[in-house]
MDTraj code that builds the backbone (N, CA, C; nanometers):
import mdtraj as md
import numpy as np

residues = "MET THR SER PRO LEU SER ALA VAL LYS PRO ARG ARG ALA PRO ILE GLY ARG ARG PRO GLY ALA ASP PRO ALA THR THR TRP VAL ARG GLN GLY GLU ALA PRO ASP ALA SER ALA LYS ALA SER ILE TYR THR ALA ARG LEU THR ILE ASP VAL THR PRO THR LEU ARG GLY ARG ILE LYS VAL VAL ALA PHE ARG ARG GLY ILE THR ALA ALA ASP MET LEU ARG GLU LEU LEU GLU ARG GLU TYR PRO GLU ASP MET ALA".split()
xyz = np.array([
    [12.3140, 8.7993, 15.0728],
    [12.2064, 8.7140, 15.0478],
    [12.1087, 8.7450, 14.9442],
    [12.0813, 8.6589, 14.8664],
    [11.9781, 8.7049, 14.7370],
    [11.8393, 8.6571, 14.7806],
    [11.7648, 8.7630, 14.7186],
    [11.6130, 8.7172, 14.7490],
    [11.5603, 8.6169, 14.6545],
    [11.4670, 8.5352, 14.7152],
    [11.4173, 8.4406, 14.6369],
    [11.3575, 8.4871, 14.5002],
    [11.3072, 8.5979, 14.4885],
    [11.2268, 8.6636, 14.3858],
    [11.3570, 8.6929, 14.2685],
    [11.4771, 8.7112, 14.2921],
    [11.5699, 8.7537, 14.2153],
    [11.6208, 8.6340, 14.1365],
    [11.6117, 8.5275, 14.2043],
    [11.6446, 8.3866, 14.1322],
    [11.5478, 8.3406, 14.0204],
    [11.4193, 8.3905, 14.0269],
    [11.3090, 8.3483, 13.9251],
    [11.3334, 8.4292, 13.7882],
    [11.3491, 8.3821, 13.6818],
    [11.3635, 8.4438, 13.5654],
    [11.2116, 8.4799, 13.5043],
    [11.1989, 8.5996, 13.4538],
    [11.0742, 8.6155, 13.4039],
    [11.0543, 8.5295, 13.2777],
    [10.9403, 8.4696, 13.2560],
    [10.9124, 8.3932, 13.1326],
    [10.8874, 8.4853, 13.0028],
    [10.9350, 8.4571, 12.8951],
    [10.8976, 8.5226, 12.7887],
    [10.8080, 8.4598, 12.6850],
    [10.7300, 8.5274, 12.6313],
    [10.6424, 8.4625, 12.5359],
    [10.7251, 8.4178, 12.4255],
    [10.6892, 8.2851, 12.3822],
    [10.7685, 8.2345, 12.2609],
    [10.7255, 8.3215, 12.1191],
    [10.8205, 8.3448, 12.0455],
    [10.8055, 8.4185, 11.9287],
    [10.7797, 8.3105, 11.8112],
    [10.6609, 8.3193, 11.7460],
    [10.6407, 8.2281, 11.6478],
    [10.6804, 8.2739, 11.5091],
    [10.6411, 8.1935, 11.4169],
    [10.7022, 8.2733, 11.2678],
    [10.6176, 8.3738, 11.2318],
    [10.6548, 8.4341, 11.1494],
    [10.6055, 8.5686, 11.1058],
    [10.4622, 8.5237, 11.0271],
    [10.3585, 8.5954, 11.0405],
    [10.2189, 8.5485, 10.9767],
    [10.2420, 8.5848, 10.8165],
    [10.1757, 8.5009, 10.7348],
    [10.1669, 8.5271, 10.6023],
    [10.1019, 8.6590, 10.5699],
    [10.1129, 8.6948, 10.4420],
    [10.0484, 8.8124, 10.3772],
    [9.8886, 8.7971, 10.4173],
    [9.8238, 8.9029, 10.4513],
    [9.6845, 8.9157, 10.4599],
    [9.6281, 8.8752, 10.3197],
    [9.5319, 8.7759, 10.3173],
    [9.4834, 8.7331, 10.1925],
    [9.4191, 8.8473, 10.1103],
    [9.3337, 8.9464, 10.1804],
    [9.2677, 9.0541, 10.1076],
    [9.3862, 9.1365, 10.0384],
    [9.4902, 9.1700, 10.1131],
    [9.5758, 9.2565, 10.0627],
    [9.6582, 9.1875, 9.9285],
    [9.6711, 9.0577, 9.9545],
    [9.7505, 8.9898, 9.8328],
    [9.6566, 8.9916, 9.7186],
    [9.5126, 8.9765, 9.7365],
    [9.4365, 8.9786, 9.6156],
    [9.4262, 9.1138, 9.5463],
    [9.4233, 9.2089, 9.6446],
    [9.4171, 9.3612, 9.5673],
    [9.5326, 9.3777, 9.4994],
    [9.6518, 9.3443, 9.5565],
    [9.7972, 9.3668, 9.4898],
    [9.7913, 9.3018, 9.3545],
    [9.7426, 9.1821, 9.3335],
    [9.7294, 9.1056, 9.2165],
    [9.6878, 9.1996, 9.1019],
    [9.5761, 9.2813, 9.1322],
    [9.5397, 9.3637, 9.0151],
    [9.6221, 9.4898, 8.9956],
    [9.7313, 9.5127, 9.0553],
    [9.7870, 9.6543, 9.0455],
    [9.8828, 9.6227, 8.9323],
    [9.8742, 9.7196, 8.8405],
    [9.9738, 9.7147, 8.7264],
    [10.1142, 9.7643, 8.7740],
    [10.2065, 9.7223, 8.6987],
    [10.3557, 9.7460, 8.7409],
    [10.3812, 9.9062, 8.7594],
    [10.3023, 9.9754, 8.6741],
    [10.3180, 10.1177, 8.6786],
    [10.2257, 10.1904, 8.7767],
    [10.1734, 10.1101, 8.8884],
    [10.0579, 10.1703, 8.9694],
    [10.1197, 10.3059, 9.0408],
    [10.2451, 10.3206, 9.0759],
    [10.2943, 10.4520, 9.1254],
    [10.2775, 10.5547, 9.0144],
    [10.3059, 10.5292, 8.8866],
    [10.2870, 10.6421, 8.8026],
    [10.1406, 10.6698, 8.7751],
    [10.0491, 10.5788, 8.7828],
    [9.9079, 10.5979, 8.7824],
    [9.8577, 10.6772, 8.8958],
    [9.9167, 10.6526, 9.0198],
    [9.8747, 10.7216, 9.1448],
    [9.9011, 10.8647, 9.1174],
    [10.0236, 10.8873, 9.0618],
    [10.0567, 11.0419, 9.0437],
    [9.9612, 11.1280, 8.9517],
    [9.8958, 11.0452, 8.8681],
    [9.7920, 11.1392, 8.7754],
    [9.6769, 11.1865, 8.8691],
    [9.6216, 11.0927, 8.9588],
    [9.5138, 11.1286, 9.0444],
    [9.5560, 11.1630, 9.1810],
    [9.5893, 11.3017, 9.1896],
    [9.6405, 11.3594, 9.3083],
    [9.5206, 11.4254, 9.3928],
    [9.4055, 11.4410, 9.3488],
    [9.2838, 11.5041, 9.4146],
    [9.1961, 11.3923, 9.4809],
    [9.1534, 11.3919, 9.5938],
    [9.0551, 11.2977, 9.6473],
    [8.9025, 11.3580, 9.6567],
    [8.8169, 11.2669, 9.6100],
    [8.6986, 11.3266, 9.6208],
    [8.6160, 11.2356, 9.7169],
    [8.5357, 11.2763, 9.8158],
    [8.4809, 11.1854, 9.9002],
    [8.3248, 11.2387, 9.9018],
    [8.2483, 11.1205, 9.8776],
    [8.0899, 11.1447, 9.8632],
    [8.0281, 11.0325, 9.9675],
    [7.9344, 11.0749, 10.0145],
    [7.8522, 10.9644, 10.0957],
    [7.7400, 10.9059, 10.0072],
    [7.7573, 10.7659, 10.0147],
    [7.6523, 10.6818, 9.9457],
    [7.5950, 10.5888, 10.0368],
    [7.4711, 10.5236, 10.0231],
    [7.4284, 10.4241, 10.1170],
    [7.5037, 10.3044, 10.0943],
    [7.4977, 10.2353, 10.2076],
    [7.5779, 10.1062, 10.2076],
    [7.5332, 9.9989, 10.0900],
    [7.4226, 10.0070, 10.0474],
    [7.3404, 9.9366, 9.9581],
    [7.4156, 9.9758, 9.8046],
    [7.4091, 10.1280, 9.7962],
    [7.4865, 10.1598, 9.6721],
    [7.6307, 10.1236, 9.6542],
    [7.6874, 10.1328, 9.7677],
    [7.8282, 10.1008, 9.7781],
    [7.8628, 9.9597, 9.7233],
    [7.7842, 9.8832, 9.7833],
    [7.7827, 9.7277, 9.7568],
    [7.7657, 9.6952, 9.6141],
    [7.6499, 9.7847, 9.5418],
    [7.6136, 9.7563, 9.4200],
    [7.7403, 9.8110, 9.3153],
    [7.8206, 9.9097, 9.3577],
    [7.9159, 9.9605, 9.2833],
    [8.0329, 9.8578, 9.2844],
    [8.0584, 9.8166, 9.4077],
    [8.1753, 9.7209, 9.4089],
    [8.1551, 9.5852, 9.3492],
    [8.0205, 9.5465, 9.3417],
    [7.9883, 9.4249, 9.2696],
    [8.0062, 9.4359, 9.1144],
    [7.9533, 9.5551, 9.0737],
    [7.9678, 9.5773, 8.9318],
    [8.1138, 9.5822, 8.8793],
    [8.1905, 9.6457, 8.9613],
    [8.3337, 9.6740, 8.9344],
    [8.4067, 9.5376, 8.9355],
    [8.3797, 9.4459, 9.0378],
    [8.4333, 9.3296, 9.0433],
    [8.3776, 9.2506, 8.9286],
    [8.2787, 9.2415, 8.8720],
    [8.2267, 9.1745, 8.7600],
    [8.3072, 9.2212, 8.6409],
    [8.3297, 9.3380, 8.6284],
    [8.4016, 9.4000, 8.5284],
    [8.5600, 9.3739, 8.5358],
    [8.5950, 9.3270, 8.6237],
    [8.7378, 9.3017, 8.6542],
    [8.8324, 9.4240, 8.6875],
    [8.7673, 9.5349, 8.7387],
    [8.8420, 9.6702, 8.7646],
    [8.8005, 9.7025, 8.8977],
    [8.8809, 9.7983, 8.9477],
    [8.8479, 9.8641, 9.0836],
    [8.7377, 9.9589, 9.0781],
    [8.6630, 9.9796, 9.1818],
    [8.5421, 10.0632, 9.2000],
    [8.6051, 10.2069, 9.1594],
    [8.7152, 10.2394, 9.2058],
    [8.7791, 10.3777, 9.1645],
    [8.7867, 10.3803, 9.0360],
    [8.8514, 10.2975, 8.9631],
    [8.8716, 10.3091, 8.8212],
    [8.7403, 10.3177, 8.7453],
    [8.6515, 10.2495, 8.7824],
    [8.5259, 10.2509, 8.7193],
    [8.4486, 10.3797, 8.7530],
    [8.4614, 10.4380, 8.8529],
    [8.4098, 10.5778, 8.8730],
    [8.4734, 10.6853, 8.7924],
    [8.6055, 10.6602, 8.7959],
    [8.6894, 10.7724, 8.7151],
    [8.6455, 10.7774, 8.5776],
    [8.6171, 10.6547, 8.5088],
    [8.5694, 10.6396, 8.3859],
    [8.4302, 10.7067, 8.3725],
    [8.3618, 10.6812, 8.4702],
    [8.2265, 10.7324, 8.4677],
    [8.2071, 10.8821, 8.4679],
    [8.2967, 10.9392, 8.5467],
    [8.3110, 11.0849, 8.5836],
    [8.3743, 11.1454, 8.4442],
    [8.4729, 11.0872, 8.3846],
    [8.5215, 11.1388, 8.2627],
    [8.4137, 11.1290, 8.1605],
    [8.3336, 11.0338, 8.1358],
    [8.2350, 11.0268, 8.0412],
    [8.1339, 11.1484, 8.0554],
    [8.0944, 11.1609, 8.1913],
    [7.9878, 11.2537, 8.2237],
    [8.0329, 11.4138, 8.2235],
    [8.1755, 11.4278, 8.2486],
    [8.2126, 11.5608, 8.2575],
    [8.3426, 11.5584, 8.1938],
    [8.3379, 11.5627, 8.0382],
    [8.4600, 11.5679, 7.9630],
    [8.5296, 11.7119, 7.9733],
    [8.6577, 11.7075, 7.9408],
    [8.7249, 11.8356, 7.9520],
    [8.6750, 11.9463, 7.8512],
    [8.6266, 11.9001, 7.7329],
    [8.5886, 12.0057, 7.6457],
    [8.4335, 12.0610, 7.6749],
    [8.3819, 12.0149, 7.7917],
    [8.2378, 12.0554, 7.8366],
    [8.2443, 12.2004, 7.8853],
    [8.3254, 12.2653, 7.9245],
    [8.3343, 12.3973, 7.9771],
    [8.2914, 12.5031, 7.8708],
])
top = md.Topology()
chain = top.add_chain()
for i, resn in enumerate(residues, 1):
    res = top.add_residue(resn, chain, resSeq=i)
    for name in ("N", "CA", "C"):
        top.add_atom(name, md.element.get_by_symbol(name[0]), res)
traj = md.Trajectory(xyz[None], top)
């Protein structure tokens, strides 16, 4: 004799279609150059600094207005301030 519980099939959650790409990720990838992996290999050291949220916001706004990433803008700034022949 079978138990009444064994006759009940567990309900499975319906699987919907795969969600589209995250809009922010799509926007960021639009600005990537085709040789982004080659560019990444040039910059192998990571530098972390603490800034106020206000300064971070100003940096990101200026970079956006210039059409470049904040990282690229800051790299250019550091290269100008600390050229190789400075030593």
